[in-house]
C-alpha positions in Angstrom: 8.5 -2.8 10.0 9.2 -2.8 6.3 7.0 -4.4 3.7 7.1 -4.5 0.0 4.0 -3.3 -1.9 3.4 -4.7 -5.4 0.9 -2.8 -7.6 -1.2 -4.6 -10.2 -3.0 -3.3 -13.2 -6.4 -4.8 -12.1 -5.5 -8.5 -11.6 -4.4 -8.4 -8.0 -7.1 -11.0 -6.9 -5.9 -13.3 -9.7 -2.3 -12.9 -8.5 -3.3 -13.6 -4.9 -5.0 -16.9 -6.0 -2.0 -17.8 -8.1 0.6 -17.1 -5.3 -1.7 -19.0 -2.8 -1.7 -22.1 -5.1 1.9 -22.0 -6.3 3.8 -20.9 -3.2 1.3 -21.4 -0.4 0.8 -17.7 0.2 -1.7 -17.0 3.1 -4.1 -14.0 2.8 -3.9 -12.1 6.2 -6.2 -9.2 5.1 -7.9 -7.8 2.1 -10.0 -4.7 1.5 -11.5 -3.5 -1.8 -12.1 0.0 -3.1 -15.8 -0.7 -2.5 -15.0 -1.0 1.3 -13.7 2.6 1.6 -16.0 5.0 3.5 -17.8 7.4 1.2 -16.0 10.5 2.6 -12.5 8.8 2.6 -11.3 10.5 -0.6 -10.7 7.0 -2.0 -13.6 7.5 -4.6 -12.0 6.9 -8.0 -12.5 5.7 -11.4 -11.1 2.3 -10.3 -13.7 -0.6 -10.3 -15.2 -1.2 -6.8 -13.9 -4.9 -6.9 -10.3 -3.8 -7.3 -8.0 -4.6 -4.3 -7.3 -1.4 -2.4 -5.0 -3.2 0.2 -4.1 -6.8 0.9 -1.6 -8.4 3.2 -0.2 -11.7 2.0 2.3 -13.9 3.8 4.7 -15.5 1.4 7.4 -17.7 2.8 6.9 -15.9 6.1 7.3 -12.5 4.8 4.6 -9.9 4.5 3.9 -8.7 0.9 1.2 -5.9 0.4 -0.6 -6.1 -2.9 -2.9 -3.6 -4.5 -4.7 -2.7 -7.8 -4.4 0.5 -9.7 -1.0 0.5 -11.4 -2.3 0.7 -14.9 0.6 3.0 -15.9 3.3 1.2 -14.0 5.5 -0.9 -16.3 6.3 -4.4 -15.0 9.3 -4.1 -12.8 8.4 -0.7 -11.6 5.2 -1.7 -10.0 6.5 -1.9 -6.3 7.2 0.4 -3.5 8.3 0.0 0.2 5.8 0.3 3.0 7.2 1.4 6.4 4.9 1.2 9.5 5.9 3.3 12.5 4.4 3.6 15.9 3.7 7.3 16.0 2.8 10.1 13.7 6.0 12.0 14.7 8.1 9.0 13.6 6.2 8.9 10.2 6.7 12.7 9.7 10.4 12.4 10.5 11.1 9.6 8.1 8.9 11.1 5.5 10.8 14.4 5.6 14.1 12.7 5.5 13.2 10.6 2.4 11.7 13.7 0.7 15.1 15.5 0.7 16.1 15.6 -2.9 12.9 13.5 -3.8 9.3 14.4 -4.6 5.9 14.1 -3.0 3.6 11.6 -4.4 1.0 11.8 -1.6 1.1 14.5 1.1 1.4 13.4 4.7 -2.1 13.4 6.2 -4.5 11.3 8.3 -6.2 8.6 6.5 -9.1 6.3 7.4 -6.7 3.3 7.6 -4.0 5.0 9.7 -3.7 8.1 11.7 -0.8 9.3 9.4 0.1 8.3 5.8 2.2 9.7 3.0 4.0 8.6 -0.1 7.3 9.9 -1.4 9.7 9.2 -4.2 13.2 9.4 -2.9 16.1 11.0 -4.7 17.0 7.5 -6.3 13.5 7.0 -7.6 12.3 4.5 -5.0 8.8 5.0 -3.8 8.1 4.9 0.0 4.7 4.7 1.6 5.0 5.7 5.3 2.3 5.2 7.8 1.3 4.6 11.4 0.1 1.2 12.6 -3.0 0.5 10.3 -6.5 0.0 11.5 -7.9 -3.5 10.8 -8.7 -3.4 7.0 -11.2 -6.1 7.4 -13.3 -3.9 9.6 -13.7 -1.2 6.8 
């Protein structure tokens, strides 16, 4: 499954409300940085009420939205999120996309998925690759 991830500079909740009102977007799931387990490695300088991960249905398509893109200029604030069934599938795709590209986040287990990594491909497109996520609302 392929989803688009849009990164916001701290106003993700505002954007979710706007898209809900204007285009009838439906919130499927939302988790905040304050919801991350203490030992998750997600401790950061980001405010606890920033959106760590949200899944929004817009016109029947899943869009993932998150906060933390203070340095991403408008237009460069998205990435693709690919969800695979197994860690082997994640690893294979990650390594193929990495050829001629660069690591943004090394492939490793995460509290939200058994395997997750982020890579910028040779064309400058950012890909997040992960196994099926755990239920973010249970964080």
